[in-house]
C-alpha positions as CSV (number, residue, x, y, z in Angstrom):
1,M,-50.2,48.3,83.3
2,T,-51.8,51.9,83.7
3,A,-50.1,55.0,84.4
4,G,-50.7,57.2,87.6
5,E,-52.4,60.6,87.1
6,G,-49.9,62.9,85.4
7,T,-47.5,60.6,84.3
8,V,-48.6,60.7,80.4
9,R,-45.5,60.6,78.0
10,P,-44.7,59.3,74.6
11,V,-44.5,55.4,74.1
12,A,-40.4,55.1,74.5
13,G,-40.3,51.6,72.7
14,D,-42.2,48.5,71.5
15,W,-40.2,46.1,73.4
16,N,-41.7,43.0,75.3
17,F,-39.3,40.9,77.3
18,G,-41.3,37.6,76.3
19,D,-40.8,38.4,72.7
20,L,-37.3,39.1,73.2
21,L,-36.6,35.8,75.4
22,D,-38.6,33.9,72.4
23,A,-36.4,35.5,69.8
24,T,-33.0,34.9,71.9
25,A,-33.7,31.3,72.6
26,A,-34.4,30.7,68.7
27,A,-31.3,32.1,67.8
28,V,-28.6,30.7,70.3
29,P,-27.0,27.4,70.4
30,G,-29.4,25.0,72.4
31,D,-26.4,23.6,74.8
32,R,-25.2,27.1,75.8
33,P,-25.7,27.8,79.3
34,A,-28.5,30.1,80.1
35,L,-28.4,29.8,84.1
36,I,-25.3,28.4,86.3
37,H,-25.7,28.0,90.1
38,G,-22.8,26.2,91.6
39,E,-22.4,22.5,89.5
40,R,-26.1,23.2,88.3
41,V,-26.2,24.4,84.7
42,V,-29.5,25.2,82.7
43,S,-28.9,25.2,78.9
44,W,-30.7,27.5,76.7
45,A,-33.0,25.0,75.3
46,D,-33.8,23.8,78.6
47,F,-34.3,27.4,80.1
48,D,-36.6,28.1,76.9
49,A,-38.7,25.1,77.4
50,R,-39.1,25.2,81.4
51,T,-40.2,28.8,81.1
52,N,-42.9,28.2,78.3
53,R,-44.1,25.4,80.4
54,L,-44.5,27.4,83.6
55,A,-46.3,30.3,81.4
56,R,-48.6,27.7,80.3
57,A,-49.1,26.5,83.8
58,L,-49.8,29.9,85.1
59,L,-52.5,30.5,82.3
60,A,-54.1,27.1,82.9
61,A,-54.4,28.2,86.6
62,G,-56.6,30.8,85.7
63,L,-54.4,34.0,86.1
64,P,-55.7,36.9,83.9
65,T,-53.3,39.0,81.8
66,G,-51.5,41.5,84.2
67,A,-51.9,39.5,87.2
68,R,-49.5,39.9,90.0
69,V,-47.1,36.9,90.7
70,A,-44.8,37.6,93.8
71,I,-41.6,35.7,94.2
72,L,-40.1,35.2,97.7
73,A,-36.7,33.6,97.0
74,R,-32.9,33.8,97.3
75,N,-30.5,33.9,94.2
76,I,-31.8,30.6,92.6
77,P,-32.3,29.8,88.9
78,E,-36.0,29.3,89.7
79,F,-36.3,33.3,90.8
80,I,-35.2,34.0,87.0
81,E,-37.4,31.4,85.5
82,I,-40.5,32.7,87.4
83,A,-39.8,36.3,86.2
84,C,-39.3,35.1,82.6
85,A,-42.4,32.8,82.5
86,A,-44.5,35.8,83.8
87,F,-43.1,37.8,80.9
88,K,-44.0,35.2,78.6
89,A,-47.5,34.7,79.8
90,R,-48.2,38.6,80.3
91,L,-48.4,38.5,83.9
92,S,-46.6,40.9,86.3
93,H,-43.8,39.6,88.6
94,V,-43.3,41.1,92.1
95,N,-40.1,41.0,94.2
96,I,-40.6,40.4,98.1
97,N,-37.8,40.8,100.4
98,Y,-36.7,37.8,101.9
99,R,-35.9,39.5,105.2
100,Y,-39.6,40.6,105.6
101,T,-41.5,39.3,108.5
102,T,-45.1,37.4,108.0
103,G,-46.7,41.0,108.5
104,E,-44.4,42.8,105.9
105,I,-44.9,39.9,103.2
106,D,-48.8,40.2,103.8
107,Y,-48.6,44.3,103.2
108,V,-46.9,43.5,99.7
109,L,-49.2,40.9,98.6
110,Q,-52.4,43.1,99.8
111,D,-50.7,46.1,98.3
112,C,-50.1,44.7,94.9
113,Q,-53.2,42.4,95.1
114,A,-51.0,39.3,94.3
115,Q,-53.1,36.3,92.9
116,G,-50.0,34.2,93.0
117,L,-46.9,33.5,95.2
118,F,-43.9,31.3,94.5
119,Y,-41.5,30.7,97.6
120,Q,-38.8,28.6,98.9
121,A,-39.1,25.8,101.5
122,E,-37.1,28.0,104.1
123,F,-40.0,30.7,104.1
124,A,-43.0,28.1,104.2
125,E,-43.6,28.9,107.8
126,L,-43.7,32.6,107.2
127,V,-46.1,32.6,104.6
128,A,-48.3,29.6,105.6
129,P,-50.9,32.2,107.2
130,L,-51.2,34.0,103.8
131,L,-51.5,31.1,101.3
132,P,-55.5,30.7,101.5
133,S,-56.2,34.1,100.4
134,L,-54.1,33.4,97.0
135,A,-55.3,31.7,93.9
136,L,-52.1,30.0,93.3
137,A,-49.3,29.3,95.8
138,V,-46.2,27.2,95.0
139,Q,-43.3,25.9,96.8
140,I,-40.5,26.3,94.4
141,D,-38.3,23.4,95.9
142,G,-41.3,21.0,95.7
143,G,-43.0,18.7,93.3
144,Q,-45.7,21.0,92.2
145,Y,-43.0,23.4,90.7
146,D,-40.9,20.4,89.2
147,A,-44.1,19.5,87.5
148,M,-45.0,22.8,86.2
149,V,-41.5,23.2,84.4
150,G,-41.0,19.7,83.7
151,E,-44.5,18.5,82.1
152,G,-46.4,19.8,79.2
153,D,-45.6,21.8,75.9
154,G,-42.3,23.4,75.8
155,R,-42.8,25.2,72.6
156,P,-43.2,29.1,72.5
157,L,-46.5,30.4,73.4
158,D,-48.9,31.4,70.6
159,I,-49.6,34.5,72.3
160,T,-49.6,38.2,71.2
161,R,-47.7,40.5,73.7
162,S,-47.7,44.2,74.3
163,P,-44.8,46.6,75.4
164,E,-47.4,47.7,77.9
165,D,-46.9,44.4,79.8
166,G,-44.7,45.0,82.7
167,Y,-43.9,44.2,86.2
168,L,-43.7,45.8,90.0
169,L,-40.5,46.7,91.6
170,Y,-41.0,47.1,95.4
171,T,-38.5,49.5,97.0
172,G,-38.4,49.8,100.5
173,G,-36.9,53.3,100.9
174,T,-36.0,55.0,103.9
175,T,-39.3,56.1,105.4
176,G,-42.8,54.5,105.2
177,K,-44.2,51.4,103.7
178,P,-42.6,49.8,100.6
179,K,-43.9,51.3,97.4
180,G,-44.3,49.1,94.2
181,V,-42.9,51.0,91.1
182,M,-44.6,50.0,88.0
183,W,-42.6,49.3,84.8
184,R,-43.9,48.8,81.5
185,S,-41.5,46.4,79.1
186,G,-41.0,48.9,76.5
187,D,-39.4,51.6,78.7
188,A,-37.6,48.9,80.8
189,R,-35.7,47.6,77.7
190,V,-35.2,51.1,76.4
191,S,-33.7,52.1,79.7
192,Q,-31.3,49.0,79.5
193,L,-30.1,49.8,76.1
194,E,-28.8,53.1,77.2
195,A,-25.9,51.6,79.2
196,P,-22.5,52.9,78.2
197,T,-21.0,49.3,77.9
198,I,-23.6,48.7,74.9
199,K,-21.6,49.5,71.8
200,T,-24.3,47.8,69.2
201,V,-27.4,50.0,68.1
202,V,-30.2,47.8,68.5
203,R,-33.8,49.3,67.2
204,T,-35.7,46.7,65.7
205,M,-36.3,43.1,66.8
206,A,-34.3,42.0,63.6
207,D,-31.5,44.2,64.9
208,H,-31.8,42.3,68.0
209,V,-31.9,39.0,66.4
210,A,-29.0,39.7,64.2
211,M,-26.9,41.0,67.0
212,V,-27.7,37.6,69.1
213,A,-26.9,35.4,66.4
214,E,-23.6,37.0,65.1
215,N,-22.3,37.0,68.7
216,P,-20.2,33.8,69.4
217,L,-18.9,34.9,72.8
218,P,-22.0,36.4,74.5
219,G,-21.8,37.8,78.2
220,R,-21.8,35.9,81.5
221,V,-22.8,38.2,84.4
222,I,-22.6,37.5,88.2
223,P,-25.2,39.6,90.2
224,A,-23.7,39.6,93.4
225,C,-26.4,41.5,95.0
226,P,-29.9,39.8,95.7
227,L,-32.0,39.1,92.7
228,M,-35.0,40.6,95.0
229,H,-33.7,44.0,94.2
230,G,-34.0,45.6,90.8
231,A,-30.3,45.9,89.9
232,G,-29.6,42.1,90.4
233,L,-32.6,40.8,88.2
234,N,-32.4,43.6,85.7
235,S,-28.6,42.9,85.0
236,S,-29.5,39.2,84.6
237,M,-32.5,39.8,82.3
238,A,-30.1,42.2,80.2
239,E,-27.6,39.2,79.9
240,L,-30.1,36.7,79.1
241,V,-32.0,38.6,76.2
242,G,-28.6,39.3,74.7
243,G,-28.1,35.2,74.5
244,G,-25.8,35.2,77.5
245,T,-25.9,33.7,80.7
246,A,-26.5,34.6,84.4
247,V,-24.4,33.0,87.0
248,L,-25.7,32.8,90.5
249,L,-23.5,32.5,93.7
250,P,-24.1,29.0,95.3
251,D,-24.0,30.7,98.8
252,T,-26.5,32.6,100.8
253,R,-24.1,34.9,102.5
254,F,-21.7,37.0,100.3
255,D,-18.1,36.0,100.4
256,A,-15.5,37.6,98.2
257,E,-13.1,34.7,97.7
258,R,-16.2,32.7,96.7
259,L,-17.0,35.3,94.1
260,W,-13.6,35.4,92.6
261,D,-13.5,31.6,92.7
262,E,-16.8,31.3,90.7
263,A,-15.8,34.3,88.4
264,E,-12.7,32.2,87.2
265,R,-14.6,28.9,87.1
266,T,-17.4,30.2,84.9
267,R,-15.4,32.5,83.0
268,A,-17.6,35.4,84.1
269,T,-17.4,38.6,81.7
270,R,-19.3,41.0,84.1
271,I,-20.0,41.4,87.8
272,L,-23.0,43.5,89.4
273,I,-22.3,44.9,92.9
274,V,-23.7,47.5,95.2
275,G,-20.9,49.9,96.0
276,D,-18.1,49.4,98.8
277,V,-20.0,47.0,100.7
278,F,-19.3,44.6,98.2
279,A,-16.3,46.1,96.4
280,R,-13.9,46.5,99.8
281,P,-13.9,42.9,100.4
282,M,-13.4,41.9,96.9
283,A,-10.3,44.1,96.7
284,Q,-9.0,42.8,100.0
285,A,-9.3,39.5,98.8
286,L,-7.2,40.3,95.6
287,Q,-4.8,41.8,97.8
288,R,-4.4,39.0,100.2
289,H,-4.2,36.5,97.3
290,P,-2.0,38.3,94.4
291,G,-2.3,36.3,91.3
292,R,-4.5,33.4,92.5
293,W,-7.3,33.9,90.3
294,D,-7.2,33.7,86.2
295,L,-9.7,36.7,85.8
296,S,-8.7,37.3,82.3
297,S,-12.6,36.9,81.0
298,L,-13.6,39.7,83.2
299,R,-14.5,42.9,81.4
300,V,-17.0,45.0,83.6
301,I,-17.9,45.6,87.3
302,S,-20.6,47.7,87.6
303,S,-22.1,49.0,90.7
304,A,-25.6,50.8,91.5
305,G,-27.2,52.5,94.5
306,L,-24.2,52.9,96.8
307,M,-20.9,54.6,96.9
308,W,-17.9,53.2,95.4
309,S,-14.8,54.6,96.6
310,R,-11.6,55.7,94.5
311,E,-9.0,53.7,96.5
312,V,-11.2,50.5,96.1
313,K,-11.5,50.9,92.2
314,R,-7.8,51.6,92.1
315,V,-7.2,48.3,93.6
316,L,-9.6,46.3,91.3
317,V,-8.1,48.1,88.0
318,D,-4.4,47.5,89.2
319,A,-5.3,43.9,89.9
320,I,-7.3,43.4,86.6
321,P,-5.8,45.8,84.2
322,Q,-8.4,45.4,81.6
323,L,-11.4,46.0,83.8
324,T,-13.9,48.9,83.1
325,L,-15.7,50.0,86.4
326,V,-19.1,51.6,85.7
327,D,-20.6,53.2,88.5
328,I,-24.4,53.9,87.8
329,L,-26.4,56.6,89.1
330,G,-29.8,55.3,89.2
331,A,-33.3,54.7,91.2
332,S,-36.0,52.0,91.4
333,E,-38.3,54.9,89.8
334,A,-35.8,55.9,86.9
335,S,-32.5,54.7,85.8
336,G,-29.7,56.1,83.8
337,F,-29.4,59.2,85.5
338,G,-25.6,59.2,85.1
339,Y,-22.4,56.9,84.9
340,A,-19.1,57.1,86.4
341,I,-16.2,55.2,84.4
342,T,-12.9,53.9,85.7
343,T,-10.1,52.0,84.0
344,A,-6.6,51.4,84.4
345,T,-5.9,54.8,82.4
346,S,-8.8,57.0,83.3
347,E,-11.2,57.7,85.8
348,T,-14.3,60.0,87.0
349,P,-13.6,61.0,90.6
350,T,-16.0,59.4,93.3
351,G,-19.3,61.2,93.7
352,W,-19.1,62.7,90.1
353,F,-20.8,61.5,87.1
354,E,-21.2,62.0,83.5
355,P,-24.9,62.7,83.1
356,G,-27.1,60.2,81.0
357,R,-28.6,61.7,77.7
358,H,-31.8,62.3,79.3
359,T,-30.7,63.6,82.5
360,V,-31.4,67.4,83.6
361,L,-31.5,69.4,86.7
362,V,-34.6,71.2,88.2
363,E,-34.3,74.2,90.4
364,P,-36.0,73.6,93.6
365,E,-37.4,77.0,94.2
366,T,-38.6,77.7,90.6
367,D,-39.1,74.3,89.0
368,R,-37.1,75.6,86.2
369,V,-35.2,73.2,84.3
370,L,-31.6,74.1,84.0
371,E,-30.1,74.3,80.5
372,A,-28.1,71.4,79.3
373,D,-24.6,73.6,79.5
374,Q,-25.6,75.5,82.8
375,P,-24.0,74.9,86.0
376,G,-26.1,75.0,89.3
377,E,-27.7,72.8,91.9
378,G,-31.1,71.2,91.5
379,W,-33.1,68.0,91.7
380,L,-31.9,65.4,89.5
381,A,-34.4,64.5,86.9
382,R,-34.9,62.9,83.7
383,R,-37.0,62.4,80.6
384,A,-38.7,59.7,79.6
385,P,-38.4,56.6,79.5
386,F,-39.2,55.9,82.9
387,G,-41.3,53.8,85.3
388,L,-45.1,54.6,85.3
389,G,-45.6,55.3,88.8
390,Y,-46.4,53.6,92.4
391,H,-49.0,51.2,92.2
392,G,-52.2,52.3,94.2
393,D,-50.4,55.8,95.1
394,P,-51.5,58.6,92.8
395,A,-50.4,61.2,95.5
396,K,-46.9,59.7,95.8
397,T,-46.8,59.3,91.9
398,A,-47.7,62.9,91.2
399,A,-44.9,63.9,93.4
400,T,-42.2,61.9,91.9
401,Y,-43.2,61.8,88.4
402,R,-43.9,65.7,88.0
403,R,-45.3,67.7,84.8
404,I,-43.1,70.5,84.5
405,G,-44.1,72.7,81.4
406,D,-45.0,70.4,78.7
407,E,-43.2,67.5,79.9
408,V,-43.1,64.9,82.7
409,L,-39.8,64.3,84.7
410,A,-39.1,61.8,86.9
411,I,-37.5,63.4,90.1
412,P,-36.8,60.5,92.8
413,G,-35.4,62.9,95.3
414,D,-31.6,63.1,94.7
415,M,-29.9,66.4,94.6
416,A,-26.8,67.3,92.7
417,V,-24.6,70.0,91.2
418,R,-23.5,70.4,87.6
419,E,-20.0,71.5,87.5
420,A,-18.5,73.9,84.9
421,D,-17.2,70.8,83.1
422,G,-20.6,69.4,82.6
423,R,-20.2,66.5,85.2
424,L,-22.9,66.1,87.9
425,R,-21.7,65.8,91.6
426,L,-24.1,63.9,93.6
427,V,-25.4,65.8,96.9
428,G,-27.9,63.4,98.2
429,R,-31.2,62.3,98.9
430,G,-34.0,65.0,99.7
431,N,-35.6,62.5,102.2
432,M,-32.2,62.1,104.1
433,V,-31.7,65.6,104.7
434,I,-30.9,66.6,108.4
435,N,-32.0,70.1,109.4
436,T,-29.4,71.3,112.1
437,G,-29.6,74.9,113.3
438,G,-31.2,76.1,110.5
439,E,-28.8,74.7,107.8
440,K,-29.5,71.6,105.5
441,V,-27.1,68.6,105.7
442,F,-27.4,65.7,103.1
443,A,-26.2,62.3,105.0
444,E,-24.8,60.9,101.8
445,E,-22.6,63.9,101.2
446,V,-21.0,63.6,104.7
447,E,-20.8,59.7,104.4
448,E,-19.1,60.2,101.0
449,A,-16.4,62.9,102.6
450,M,-15.9,60.4,105.7
451,K,-15.2,57.3,103.3
452,R,-12.4,59.4,101.5
453,A,-10.8,60.2,104.8
454,S,-7.8,58.2,106.0
455,G,-8.8,55.1,108.0
456,I,-12.4,55.3,107.4
457,E,-13.7,52.2,105.7
458,D,-17.6,52.6,106.0
459,A,-20.1,55.2,107.4
460,I,-23.8,56.0,107.8
461,V,-24.6,59.3,109.0
462,V,-28.2,60.4,110.7
463,G,-29.8,63.0,112.3
464,V,-30.3,62.9,116.2
465,P,-32.5,64.9,118.0
466,D,-30.9,68.0,120.0
467,P,-32.3,70.6,122.2
468,V,-30.0,73.2,120.6
469,W,-29.7,72.1,117.1
470,G,-33.0,70.6,116.6
471,R,-31.0,67.5,114.8
472,K,-27.3,67.1,115.3
473,V,-25.2,65.3,112.7
474,V,-24.0,61.9,114.1
475,A,-22.0,59.0,112.3
476,L,-21.4,55.4,112.7
477,A,-18.1,54.2,111.1
478,C,-16.0,51.4,110.6
479,V,-12.2,52.2,110.9
480,T,-8.8,50.4,110.3
481,D,-5.7,50.8,112.5
482,R,-4.6,53.7,110.3
483,Y,-7.5,55.9,111.6
484,D,-6.4,59.0,113.2
485,A,-9.5,61.0,114.6
486,G,-7.4,64.2,114.0
487,V,-6.0,63.6,110.7
488,A,-9.7,62.4,109.5
489,Q,-11.2,65.5,110.7
490,R,-8.6,67.7,109.1
491,E,-9.5,65.7,105.8
492,M,-13.1,66.1,106.1
493,L,-13.1,69.6,106.8
494,A,-11.2,70.2,103.7
495,E,-14.7,69.1,101.7
496,L,-17.4,69.9,104.2
497,A,-18.6,72.8,105.9
498,A,-18.2,73.0,109.6
499,Y,-21.9,72.5,110.3
500,K,-22.0,69.5,108.1
501,M,-19.2,67.9,110.2
502,P,-20.5,64.8,112.7
503,K,-20.9,66.0,116.4
504,H,-20.1,62.4,117.4
505,I,-18.4,59.6,115.6
506,I,-19.6,56.2,117.0
507,L,-16.9,53.3,116.1
508,L,-18.7,49.9,115.4
509,D,-17.2,46.6,114.0
510,T,-19.8,46.4,111.6
511,L,-22.5,49.0,110.3
512,P,-26.3,47.9,109.8
513,R,-27.2,47.3,106.0
514,H,-30.0,45.7,104.1
515,A,-29.2,42.7,102.0
516,S,-28.9,44.9,99.1
517,G,-26.0,46.6,100.6
518,K,-27.6,49.8,101.3
519,S,-27.6,51.5,104.6
520,D,-30.2,50.7,107.2
521,Y,-30.7,54.2,108.4
522,R,-33.6,53.2,110.7
523,T,-31.4,50.6,112.8
524,A,-28.5,53.4,112.5
525,L,-30.7,55.6,114.2
526,T,-31.4,53.5,116.9
527,I,-27.8,52.5,117.7
528,A,-26.9,56.2,117.6
529,M,-29.5,57.1,120.0
530,R,-28.8,53.9,122.4
531,E,-25.1,54.8,122.1
532,L,-25.6,58.4,123.1
533,G,-27.7,57.8,126.1
534,L,-30.9,58.9,124.2
535,E,-34.5,57.6,124.3
536,T,-35.4,56.0,121.1
537,A,-36.7,58.8,118.5
């Protein structure tokens, strides 16, 4: 993989996920579960052999080093097997959103110049017109895939890999076409090792093997969010290379009670979610059924990419006192900007984060990097390691991975304030700014204030065209029977300037969200326009 123009920076690490998987498989008991999906269990010995065979089959199909292999699938073991086989074969796996239309799938395949595609049978009709242009197309739940993973040499490949080997992470964003963020293995692994829950210092492969071999009780993670998004697969990979287990929920739709059932049955130690859209029904299930589940093995619930409110966190740690809740501030382009830790005895307030050790703030007007102890507001940025850039888009790469002074910083577009105590307060994304009456309003800042107000469970804020203000702030909200508009308004005004307050709050039973749990702002704007009797923007 090659960096876009302007992204040259020091090599951060010499790790390669293919090498890590080989080393881990050799160090763990072969009968330890690697993947659990309902009643199906794939042992580490089988997982290693299957991914080795699949890697050989990909190379036998003529795919050259670095070739892109796309995956169109739900949370099934094969998704992880394909990604791991790609690492082992020095290929680049590519995620595709399973909610995409044929045209959208075709766009990603063309954009990344994919040579291969693995897909589930339920998507066969969608991809049928696209298959003739591919060098390799394999239906996952079919005989060809079974032969690829079940036949042939299952031993590790005799292959020299590189930390430059990597993958493409496609992100839809809020505007425009999806963009593929290029990640090299070395950078991705070093970013994983920054997690505050990792206590053992690992600098070399010998360190890694010793850590894996000496750990008789490795972790078991449940990625409750889709693997097709970066956080889901990244959390699974992190657990697997540590010699642990990835537990995939057997249902295609999220069900909080089913999640707790699986956490109890599989003795899960960690769950990955995306904010309140997952956490709130999980908390409500615990409240409905106190004492129903034995969750004594559970140690961590981590969340990435969406607000996680204080009251929901309190329900979780009250019900499961040994829990550590980790709120992760990151992006597809770079991770580890900040962390908020909540336990039964301590907490970081919602919207505030302890900065990561590579995190800095950049003043918007001057491009000056604030000193580490200097309070102020600026673009949230971080030093290497981070993604290489956007595949095929040097202009967007240069705008996000910017050279400031003698270094390149990743600046995905979030604004934050550093308070006097050093903590960061997230303001919002630059591409979600609403210009109203000459003032700038960050949609996410208003959403967070709304969710802290009494009786408001969920909120999405958009800017609707207005002849007086240019754009006016409008909110879609889900509320409980405790909701009182006057009380909520007073509570929001205690946090927000008057010009940031929604001019209208439209009450709905459910809010439009993507499969990841993140807000679907395009659909939200369409709904707001319709409810206000306006023409679609």
